[in-house]
N, C-alpha and C positions, 0 to 999 in steps of 0.2 A: 685631444685637450677640450674641445669645446664641448664633446657629449659628455666627458666626464667631470666637467664643470657644471652642466646643467643636471645631471644625473645626482651629484653629490649636493647640489642647490633644492631638489626634490627632495633628496633624501631629508635634508634637514627639514624642511618645512613638515613633512611627513611626519618627522619624529617629534617637532613641538606639538603638531595636534595631538600626537598618542599622549607627551607628556601632559599637555592642558587638560586631558580629556579626564573629567570625575568619575572613575569606574565606581569606586566604593564610598558610599559616605560615612564620614566621621563627623562626629557632633560634640562637641565640648562646652561648657559653661562657663562666663566670664564669673561667677560668683561661686565661691569654693564651699563645701560641706552642704551640698545639696545632694536631696533624695529622689532627685524627677528619673523618671523613667525614658531614657535616651532613645529606648526603641521606637516610642511615640513621633519624635522629633524626627529619626531617619527617615522613619516612614513616612512624614509630611514632606521630608527635602525629595525622597525619589517619587512621591505623587506629581510634585513640582516639576520634577524634571521630566517625566511621565506626559507631562502637556505642554511641556517647551525640551523638546531632546537635544534641540542644537545647542541650549545653554549649558551642557555639559562640560562642554569645551569652557575653560576657565574665561576667557579671555572674551566669550560671548554672554556672559552673564549676566542679566539684566537687576542689578541689584536693587535699582526701586521697585521693581515689579515684584523681583523676589521676594523682599521684604513684608511688601504689602501682602501678597497672598497668605505667606505663614501667620502673619498679625491676623489676619481674618481668622483663618482655621484655629489659630491658637491666641487668643488675646492677651495670655499670662504671660507672652513674650515683650520685655519691652524693648532690647536691643537685638539686632541681627546684624553678624559682621560675618566675612571671609578671610579666612589666614591664610594666605597664599604662599607658595614658593617663589621665588625670583623669575621664573619663566611663565608664571599664570596660571601653575598647576594648584588648586585649592589641599592644603593639608588638613584643614576642619571649617566646619561650620559653627560659629562660636557665637552660641546664646545667652542673654542677660533675663532675667525675669523682673516681674511687676514685685514688689514689695506688699502686700495688703496693710491698711490700716483702719476697714471696714470689713464686719461680718455680718453675712444676711442669710438665716435661715427662713425657708421656705416650702410647703410642698416638698418634703422630703430632700430638699437639696439646699446645698450651701455654697453661696456665691460670696466672692471676696471684692474687694474695690479698694484701687491705690490712689494716692494723693490727686492725682490728674484726673480721678474719676473714671477710671476705665474698670467693667465689671468683669469678672472670669472666673472660672471656677477648680484651677489648682492653685496650692499652696505648697510651695517648698520652705519656707521660712520657720512654718510651726511656733509663731508669736501668739501673745495675747492680743487681741484685736477688740477694736471699739462692736459693741452688740449692738446691732439694730432691733429695737422693739416695736414693732407695728401694730400701732392700737387703734389704726383705722377702721378695720375691720370689713376689707375689702378683700375679697381671694382672691390668689391668682389667677383663680380661674373667670373670676368676671374681667379681669383685666388680658383676657386672649392667653392666657399660660403666663405672661410675661410676672418678673418677682417685682418691678416697678420701671416707668421709664427712662429711658437714658436720662434725658435733662435733669430727672430727681437723682439718679445714681450719680451723674457729674456734680450736682449741685453738694452733696454730701462728700464726696470726696474730695474735692475743692475747697469747701469749708474747714474740713476736719484737717487737714492738712496743712491750712493756715493758720486755725487757730493754735493746731500743736506746735508751730515753726514760734510762735508769739513767747514760749518757755513761759505761762503763766498757768501752767498745768494742761496736762493731756487729755484730749475728750475720752471718756469712758463708757459712756453710753449717749444714746441716740433714740428718743421717743416720738412717734410720728402720732398724733391724738386725731382723734375725729374732726378737729376742728381743721377747716380750709386751709391749706396751703401752710398749715403751722408745722415749723419741727422744732422740738425742743431738745436741748443738748446740757448734760452732767460732765463737771471736770472734776480729776482727781483731786482729793484736799478741798472742795466745798461742794457745800449741802444743798445751793440753790440750784434751781434750775432756767435756764439762760433758751429765750424764746426769740426762735428768727424766722423768717419769713421764706420761700421759696422763689418769692415774685424780685427779691433783693438780690444783688449780685452778691454770690456767697465771700469774696474776697472783700468787698466792702463792708460786710456782715463780720467778719473775722478781726477786720481790724477795729470796728467798734465797740467789740466783744473784748478785745485787748485794751483798749485806752479805758474801757468802763470798768472793768476789772482793778485798771492799776488805778483808779480815782477810788473805788472802793476800797480796796486795799491800803489806799494812804491817810482815809478819813476812818478807818477800821470797822467799816460797815459790813454787818452780814446779811444780806437781805434773804427774803423768802425765795425770790426771783429776781431776772433782770429781762426786762424786754428791747428788743433792738430790731424790730421791725418797721420802725419808720426811720427812715435812711437820715445820718446826720443827728439821731437823737437816741437816747435810751431813761428807761423807764425803771423802775426798781421798786420793790416795796419789803 
């Protein structure tokens, strides 16, 4: 009976290992109606397991490391989760995608930026995004092949997201003039340009923009441009 009991325990343990082992990767999306190619994400998960083979067992998966490594390979992923059975086996890997608010065309490639300032190359939503017009005269080849610094991309994404949330008109165009560190915005339904500065906090400038627009609307003023490059002040002409 002791031997039989030990065998049953061993069989139970072995069965648990087999049941929790991820043999075939299944990918699902948290958003509906997307046309994303699942095969590339299945391949990304398989590549991860090739580097960390023991994590194919559901109980051994390092979720933090898994999410971080997949986000490096696919920055368009905003959320990465695992849908498990009660015993720890993986039913599916559930991915959520970043929704762009900016589109930046350069050197034959299109980049997208979300409201958190993250840049990526895949868009599965097919919307109309704010177009960045780069008039700085700087070619991507002058910047080591990069479209822009991560700091500038983050600045644009955060500021546009905050301005859009202010409900005073969506940002439709971004112009990068030759002027040092100046970024100009245009909002839907408003004929004037808004001048901003990359050295200022993007969220603080967004608050200044919204407050200035509210004041201009209350006075029925239609300026040629608005300048919020100085913290706590706004100028207009």
